[in-house]
C-alpha positions as CSV (number, residue, x, y, z in Angstrom):
1,X,-22.3,-20.3,-11.3
2,X,-19.0,-18.5,-10.3
3,X,-16.1,-20.4,-9.0
4,X,-13.7,-19.3,-6.6
5,X,-10.4,-20.0,-7.2
6,X,-7.8,-20.3,-4.4
7,X,-5.6,-17.2,-4.1
8,X,-2.5,-16.2,-1.5
9,X,-4.3,-13.6,0.8
10,X,-2.1,-10.9,0.4
11,X,-2.9,-10.9,-3.7
12,X,-6.5,-10.6,-3.2
13,X,-6.3,-8.1,-1.0
14,X,-3.6,-6.2,-3.6
15,X,-6.3,-7.0,-5.9
16,X,-9.1,-5.7,-3.8
17,X,-7.6,-2.7,-2.9
18,X,-6.5,-1.7,-6.4
19,X,-10.3,-2.1,-7.5
20,X,-11.1,0.1,-5.0
21,X,-8.2,2.5,-5.4
22,X,-10.2,4.5,-8.4
23,X,-13.0,5.4,-5.9
24,X,-13.6,8.7,-4.2
25,X,-13.9,6.7,-0.6
26,X,-12.4,8.5,2.6
27,X,-11.7,4.7,4.2
28,X,-11.9,1.4,3.2
29,X,-12.5,-1.5,6.2
30,X,-11.2,-4.6,5.7
31,X,-12.0,-7.9,7.4
32,X,-9.5,-10.8,7.7
33,X,-9.2,-14.0,9.2
34,X,-5.8,-14.1,7.5
35,X,-2.8,-13.1,9.6
36,X,-3.2,-9.8,11.5
37,X,0.1,-8.5,10.7
38,X,0.2,-9.2,7.0
39,X,-2.9,-7.5,6.7
40,X,-2.0,-4.0,8.5
41,X,1.6,-4.3,6.6
42,X,-0.6,-4.3,3.7
43,X,-3.1,-1.8,4.6
44,X,0.0,0.8,5.9
45,X,1.4,0.4,2.2
46,X,-2.0,1.2,0.7
47,X,-2.3,4.2,2.6
48,X,0.8,5.9,2.2
49,X,0.3,4.9,-2.0
50,X,-3.1,6.2,-1.7
51,X,-3.5,8.6,1.0
52,X,-7.0,6.5,1.7
53,X,-7.4,5.2,5.6
54,X,-7.5,1.4,5.7
55,X,-9.3,0.1,8.8
56,X,-8.2,-3.7,9.4
57,X,-10.5,-6.0,11.6
58,X,-8.8,-9.4,12.1
59,X,-10.1,-12.3,14.0
60,X,-11.3,-16.0,13.5
61,X,-13.1,-17.1,10.9
62,X,-16.2,-17.8,12.9
63,X,-15.8,-13.9,14.5
64,X,-15.7,-12.0,10.8
65,X,-18.3,-14.5,9.9
66,X,-20.7,-13.7,12.8
67,X,-20.1,-9.9,12.2
68,X,-20.5,-10.2,8.7
69,X,-24.4,-11.6,9.6
70,X,-24.9,-9.5,12.5
71,X,-24.1,-6.5,9.8
72,X,-26.1,-8.0,7.3
73,X,-28.5,-5.4,6.9
74,X,-25.7,-2.7,7.4
75,X,-22.9,-4.0,5.9
76,X,-19.6,-2.4,6.9
77,X,-17.0,-4.2,5.5
78,X,-15.9,-3.2,1.9
79,X,-13.4,-5.9,1.6
80,X,-13.5,-9.9,3.2
81,X,-10.4,-11.8,2.9
82,X,-11.5,-15.0,3.5
83,X,-9.4,-18.2,3.0
84,X,-12.3,-20.9,3.4
85,X,-13.8,-21.5,-0.4
86,X,-17.1,-22.7,1.7
87,X,-17.7,-19.2,3.5
88,X,-16.9,-17.3,0.1
89,X,-19.5,-20.0,-1.9
90,X,-22.2,-19.1,1.2
91,X,-21.5,-15.6,1.1
92,X,-22.0,-15.5,-3.0
93,X,-25.2,-18.1,-2.6
94,X,-27.0,-15.3,-0.3
95,X,-26.2,-12.6,-2.9
96,X,-23.5,-11.1,-0.3
97,X,-20.4,-10.6,-2.8
98,X,-19.9,-8.2,-5.5
99,X,-17.9,-9.4,-8.4
100,X,-14.4,-8.0,-9.0
101,X,-14.2,-5.6,-11.6
102,X,-10.7,-4.4,-12.9
103,X,-9.8,-0.8,-12.6
104,X,-9.5,-1.1,-16.4
105,X,-12.4,-2.4,-17.1
106,X,-15.1,-0.5,-18.9
């Protein structure tokens, strides 16, 4: 079983955005229960650096999880920042998470 290690939210967002940076995405959607100001600041920096628009949905953990549940047939989030290991494990068990792959991976 894959284990999730607690990492600072900003680091997770930066890693995930870096992983997607090589894609030809026109926009990314980030769901987070973390501090909205931090997510928006990181998104603005990413947009400036790449030209890729980042849409941020920031809410409580319950609202983020409810939105993911409601969108399960048509997921809208490209990136999820979760401070809850329990929620991450639940989403992993459901098969709703993709593994992180480095842009350098072959």
